[in-house]
N, C-alpha and C positions, 0 to 999 in steps of 0.2 A: 558485931562478927557473928559470923560463924562458929556452930560449934563444931569440937573438932571429934572425928568420930571414928572407934577404934574398927579394922580392921573385920574382927568379928560380931561390931555393931553393924557394920555397911551391910556385911554378907546377913546378918539377919531382916532387917529392913530389905533385902533383896528377896529375900526368902518368903517374908512375913504377909510384907506389903505392895512385893512387883515393883518397887521405887527404882526407877530406870537410873534414876541421880544415883543412886546409892552403887550402882554396880559400875556407874560411867567414874564414878569416885573410885573408884578400887580398881578398874584398870587404868584411870591415870595416874596413881599411883605406885604400880606396879611394873607399868610399860616399861620401864626400862630397865629394870629389872630380868625380866623376861626375854626384850630384844638383846641386850647384853651376853645373855647365858645364850640363847642363840645363834648367834653371830658367832659367841667363842669355837659352836659345834658342826656349822655347816659351811657349805665353801664359800657364798655370796651372800650380800648384803637382802637381796628379793627372798630367796630363802627364809634366810632370818625372819624376815617381816612374815612370811606365810606363817611359819612356824607361831609367832609370835599370836597369828590371829588364833591358831589353833586350841595355842593355849589356852588362850579366854573364850573360846566357845562351849569349851568343856565344862569351865564354873559354872558357864549359864544355864547349861545341861544338868548339873551333878552336886545344884548351889542347896539342894538341901543334904545332902549325904558331907558336905566341906562342914557343915556343922559341928560337928565331933571333930574334925581336924585341929591340932595343937595351934599352928601358926599356918594363915591364908599364905603366909609369902614361904614358907617350906614348900609346901603344897604345889605353890608355884613353878618353884625351880625343878622338882620333883618330875610335876608332869611338863617344862620344858623341855630336857632331859627326856623323857619317855618323846617328846613330840618330834625330840633332832633324831633318836634314833629309828623311828618310823620313816623319818624324814629319806635318810640314809639307806634304808630299806628301800621303798621307792626305785631313789637314787639309781640304788645298783641293780635293780629287778627294769630299771628305765634302759640302760645301759646295756643292758644283754641283751634285752631285747634287740635294741640297735645293732648291735656288733652279730646278732643272730645273723640280723635281714641284710643287713652287710654282703655278708660271709654267703647269703643265699641268691644276693642280686634283688630282694622284693624290695626294694627303695623303689620308691614311685618316679625319678631320674627323669624315667622317657618316655613318662607321660606326663603332656602338661595340660591346661586349661585351655580350650579352644582350637583342639587339636580335631581333625578329620574323623567323626565316629567312625568311618568305615577303615579308615587308618587303624584305629584302637579295635573294630570287632576283626582285623585279619590277623592285630598281632595274637588276637586271645585263642584267635582259632587255629592261628598255628602252634600254639603251647599247648594247644589241646591236643594236639595230634592232626588236625584237619587240613586240608589245604587252605589257601587262600584261595580260591579261587570259587567255593561252595560260599564264603561271606557276598561272595559278589552277584550268586547263584541267587540266591535270596531274595535279594531286593527287585 
C-alpha cells in the first residue's frame, strides 16, 4: 500500500530531490480546488483552465520559498485569486485595444490573405498621401 504524504512532505520531496512524482501528486490533489476557485472568478472554462495552469507554474518556480508557508492549500487559493485578477487585467487591456482599433478603423477586415499585392500597395500609398499611380510606376 502506498504511503500517504502530507502536502509539506510532497513539497519537501520536490524541492530537495526534484521529485516530479511528488509535484504531480500535489497538482492532482489540488487541481479541483484551484479550478473551482478560478471558474468562479473568470468568464469561461477555458479561462479557468488557463488560470489553473498558471497557478501550478508558480509553485514549480517558487517551491523553495513555499516551504515556509503554513499550508499549501491556502497558498494555492491565494495564488488563484491573484491569477484571476491578473487574467481580468489582461482581459480589460485586450478589450480596450480592440475597442480602440474598431474606433480607429485599423482592423484587418479589408486585407485578406491571397489578395493582389499591387492592390494592397496602392492602399498603403493612398493612406500615406501618395497617389495610386506611383505604386504602378515603381514596377
